[in-house]
C-alpha atoms as one frame of an Amber mdcrd trajectory, in Angstrom:
protein
 -25.013 -17.498 107.398 -22.934 -20.665 107.185 -19.567 -20.680 108.889 -16.258
 -20.966 107.055 -15.875 -24.557 108.267 -19.321 -25.514 106.957 -18.522 -23.945
 103.590 -15.231 -25.844 103.368 -17.109 -29.075 104.075 -19.649 -28.274 101.372
 -16.930 -27.404  98.841 -15.205 -30.722  99.574 -18.525 -32.532  99.043 -19.138
 -30.802  95.698 -15.582 -31.612  94.592 -16.204 -35.297  95.341 -19.399 -35.179
  93.280 -17.518 -33.463  90.461 -14.971 -36.303  90.392 -17.803 -38.832  90.057
 -19.549 -36.948  87.237 -16.236 -36.512  85.422 -15.516 -40.233  85.673 -19.014
 -41.107  84.411 -18.542 -38.708  81.506 -15.278 -40.388  80.484 -16.763 -43.882
  80.790 -19.818 -42.880  78.724 -17.570 -41.329  76.049 -15.530 -44.528  75.787
 -18.620 -46.749  75.572 -20.331 -44.391  73.130 -17.762 -45.079  70.418 -18.427
 -48.816  70.485 -22.197 -48.416  70.818 -22.377 -45.916  67.958 -20.360 -48.231
  65.707 -22.646 -51.174  66.589 -25.826 -49.162  65.927 -24.586 -47.833  62.592
 -23.321 -51.232  61.429 -26.732 -52.824  62.119 -28.645 -50.321  59.975 -27.604
 -51.557  56.500 -28.812 -55.088  57.310 -32.137 -53.858  58.681 -32.558 -51.479
  55.764 -31.791 -54.170  53.190 -34.215 -56.588  54.846 -36.953 -53.948  54.763
 -36.202 -53.370  51.079 -36.452 -57.077  50.258 -39.731 -57.379  52.162 -41.077
 -54.436  50.170 -40.085 -56.148  46.912 -41.596 -59.464  47.955 -44.790 -57.827
  49.218 -45.523 -56.560  45.728 -45.950 -60.144  44.526 -48.382 -61.425  47.153
 -52.015 -60.638  47.782 -55.273 -62.205  48.871 -55.803 -64.829  51.550 -52.441
 -66.495  50.899 -50.502 -63.431  52.086 -48.913 -63.782  55.558 -50.869 -62.145
  58.388 -47.691 -60.419  59.576 -47.889 -58.467  56.332 -51.618 -57.941  55.880
 -52.773 -57.982  59.498 -55.749 -59.711  61.068 -58.304 -57.414  59.490 -58.883
 -55.637  62.798 -57.074 -52.923  64.736 -58.880 -53.163  68.057 -56.148 -54.838
  70.121 -52.822 -52.987  70.277 -49.486 -53.922  71.786 -47.027 -51.082  72.469
 -43.398 -52.142  72.969 -41.437 -49.427  74.790 -37.634 -49.698  74.734 -35.626
 -47.628  77.240 -32.493 -48.254  79.301 -32.053 -49.927  82.669 -30.158 -46.983
  84.153 -30.550 -43.251  84.593 -28.165 -40.292  84.919 -28.708 -39.550  81.228
 -30.683 -36.326  81.274 -34.076 -36.599  79.612 -33.210 -39.649  77.487 -35.608
 -42.140  79.077 -38.269 -39.533  79.830 -38.509 -38.485  76.186 -39.130 -42.089
  75.092 -41.738 -42.636  77.802 -43.421 -39.336  76.893 -43.790 -40.466  73.270
 -45.130 -43.822  74.459 -47.664 -42.161  76.773 -48.915 -39.962  73.942 -49.360
 -43.010  71.699 -51.067 -45.065  74.414 -53.361 -42.196  75.424 -54.392 -41.653
  71.795 -55.213 -45.349  71.359 -57.207 -45.488  74.587 -59.097 -42.348  73.584
 -60.071 -44.144  70.370 -61.474 -47.041  72.390 -58.670 -49.494  71.637 -57.555
 -52.320  73.921 -53.915 -51.532  74.724 -51.262 -53.730  76.283 -47.652 -52.816
  77.015 -44.312 -54.617  76.959 -41.275 -52.732  78.227 -37.604 -53.279  77.449
 -35.566 -51.637  80.206 -36.366 -50.906  83.861 -36.758 -47.142  83.434 -39.633
 -47.518  80.997 -41.297 -50.089  83.245 -40.979 -47.930  86.368 -42.402 -44.818
  84.719 -45.263 -46.491  82.839 -46.247 -48.700  85.763 -47.465 -45.662  87.715
 -50.103 -44.814  85.115 -50.640 -48.015  83.130 -49.738 -50.762  85.587 -52.830
 -52.786  84.717 -51.848 -52.811  81.031 -48.191 -53.777  81.549 -47.786 -57.484
  80.838 -44.014 -58.061  80.797 -40.624 -56.368  81.155 -37.254 -57.363  79.706
 -34.064 -56.019  81.246 -31.308 -54.727  78.986 -28.294 -55.133  81.257 -24.957
 -53.392  80.855 -23.603 -55.416  77.953 -24.071 -54.569  74.305 -27.444 -55.838
  72.980 -27.247 -59.041  70.976 -29.634 -61.103  68.896 -29.981 -63.379  71.915
 -31.488 -60.514  73.926 -33.837 -59.408  71.149 -35.126 -62.870  70.238 -37.161
 -63.566  73.436 -38.937 -60.228  73.006 -39.721 -61.018  69.368 -40.920 -64.518
  70.290 -43.298 -63.081  72.914 -44.698 -60.583  70.396 -45.167 -63.248  67.725
 -46.773 -65.628  70.227 -49.326 -63.011  71.237 -50.062 -62.180  67.596 -50.457
 -65.813  66.557 -52.744 -66.492  69.543 -54.991 -63.634  68.477 -54.236 -61.498
  71.545 -53.094 -58.467  69.518 -53.796 -57.052  66.061 -51.268 -54.226  65.818
 -47.798 -53.911  67.375 -46.025 -50.565  67.741 -42.393 -50.099  68.762 -41.297
 -46.960  70.651 -37.583 -46.269  71.081 -34.942 -43.584  70.610 -33.495 -43.101
  67.134 -29.788 -42.236  67.320 -28.999 -39.512  64.790 -25.828 -38.050  66.265
 -24.053 -37.549  69.559 -26.180 -34.473  70.268 -29.444 -35.621  68.670 -31.598
 -38.562  69.746 -35.204 -38.506  68.577 -38.025 -40.686  70.014 -39.347 -42.946
  67.254 -42.787 -44.577  67.029 -43.061 -47.233  64.317 -45.491 -50.025  63.482
 -43.873 -53.443  63.158 -47.026 -55.608  62.850 -48.540 -55.537  60.290 -45.243
 -54.823  58.567 -45.075 -51.260  57.285 -43.989 -51.681  53.662 -42.318 -48.569
  52.311 -40.842 -48.847  48.867 -38.230 -46.295  47.901 -39.209 -43.797  45.219
 -38.681 -45.195  41.763 -37.867 -48.668  43.116 -39.681 -51.489  41.358 -37.337
 -54.442  41.356 -39.874 -57.181  42.040 -40.594 -57.678  38.336 -36.928 -58.439
  37.586 -36.736 -61.489  39.853 -38.272 -64.952  39.890 -38.311 -66.248  43.452
 -37.879 -69.894  44.388 -39.696 -70.767  46.597 -42.443 -68.262  45.931 -42.836
 -64.881  47.608 -45.413 -66.098  50.149 -43.146 -68.827  51.448 -40.139 -66.517
  51.688 -42.148 -63.845  53.493 -43.462 -66.419  55.956 -39.860 -67.080  57.019
 -38.539 -63.538  56.622 -41.219 -61.529  58.442 -40.755 -63.188  61.885 -37.007
 -62.699  61.506 -37.614 -59.050  60.691 -39.304 -58.521  64.073 -36.137 -59.680
  65.860 -33.989 -57.478  63.614 -36.079 -54.386  64.324 -36.061 -55.056  68.073
 -32.266 -55.486  68.015 -31.773 -52.334  65.926 -33.939 -50.395  68.409 -31.924
 -51.707  71.368 -28.627 -50.783  69.683 -29.951 -47.311  68.847 -31.095 -46.935
  72.459 -27.722 -47.896  73.868 -25.854 -45.416  71.653 -28.377 -42.703  72.509
 -28.139 -43.490  76.222 -24.363 -43.107  76.352 -24.500 -39.934  74.245 -27.115
 -38.447  76.593 -25.215 -39.584  79.670 -21.961 -38.092  78.377 -23.696 -34.757
  77.757 -25.524 -34.818  81.092 -22.379 -35.647  83.068 -20.407 -32.964  81.207
 -23.059 -30.414  82.182 -23.059 -31.689  85.756 -19.262 -31.395  85.931 -19.379
 -27.831  84.662 -22.171 -26.915  87.067 -20.201 -28.415  89.956 -17.202 -26.290
  88.952 -19.350 -23.156  88.878 -20.816 -24.028  92.279 -17.327 -24.570  93.729
 -16.254 -21.149  92.427 -19.335 -19.473  93.922 -18.880 -21.219  97.273 -15.181
 -20.343  97.335 -15.952 -16.657  96.760 -18.665 -16.761  99.423 -16.313 -18.503
 101.864 -13.556 -15.963 101.249 -15.982 -13.096 101.798 -17.250 -14.672 105.019
 -13.703 -15.247 106.244 -12.702 -11.700 105.313 -15.748 -10.301 107.098 -14.846
 -12.328 110.177 -11.247 -11.066 110.086 -12.444  -7.490 109.641 -14.821  -7.832
 112.584 -12.054  -9.203 114.795  -9.643  -6.427 113.774 -12.326  -3.817 114.487
 -12.891  -5.266 117.944  -9.155  -5.286 118.668  -8.709  -1.691 117.488 -11.773
  -0.551 119.438 -10.489  -2.254 122.561  -7.056  -0.713 122.154  -8.571   2.761
 121.633 -10.653   2.375 124.768  -7.510   1.847 126.819
């Protein structure tokens, strides 16, 4: 059994850890407010762009339609873009994204597809490299600052370059969708060819005459949409990361408090047992005299 001194040392160590987890929780809570506001403010723009693309897509068809909309006619070569964070201490946040990515990649490989991977964030790179290192072609670090269009654009340019060079036919984006502070859901969505989803009852294309024509507008809008979706995913990820970190650090702080209580009780019992033993020895010695 550990001595009283050893238990005091361990309690002091746990208290130091508790201070760290409490500080991380407060920092994550402060950053979450800004990240959540940024993620939610980016959604209307991305949603409106998707709506306009859906309207424009209804007016184009045939060989003149942009390949970003119709695809290459093949689905043999796939690119999976996995967006995580650069840091940990956020519970299962990064692991849940990587798990969804692994399931998608494994399903594609099982179907005989040629799969390549781009990661955004060191955690995704580190976890996927163990199993799919030969398929990982590039990683982009997120950093500690709020994601900007400048961070998303190089990723989008790399994706578009590979698509235009005929290296990939289908591009899938895997990230965490921020629903609330307590709910972040891994999301798997196809970004090339563009997934056109028109809202129920929405048929606005017939009410507009576009100048220039729909094909020309889509040719300019679709590449921009890739950057917008990448940025929206990065903003969602950041909000989800801080929410998960705040929850994880809160749990860690509570667990540290419970451990301190248990150790304190154990230390008091050990000290009391030691005192009792010493008193017994003294009394026994006195009785022997």
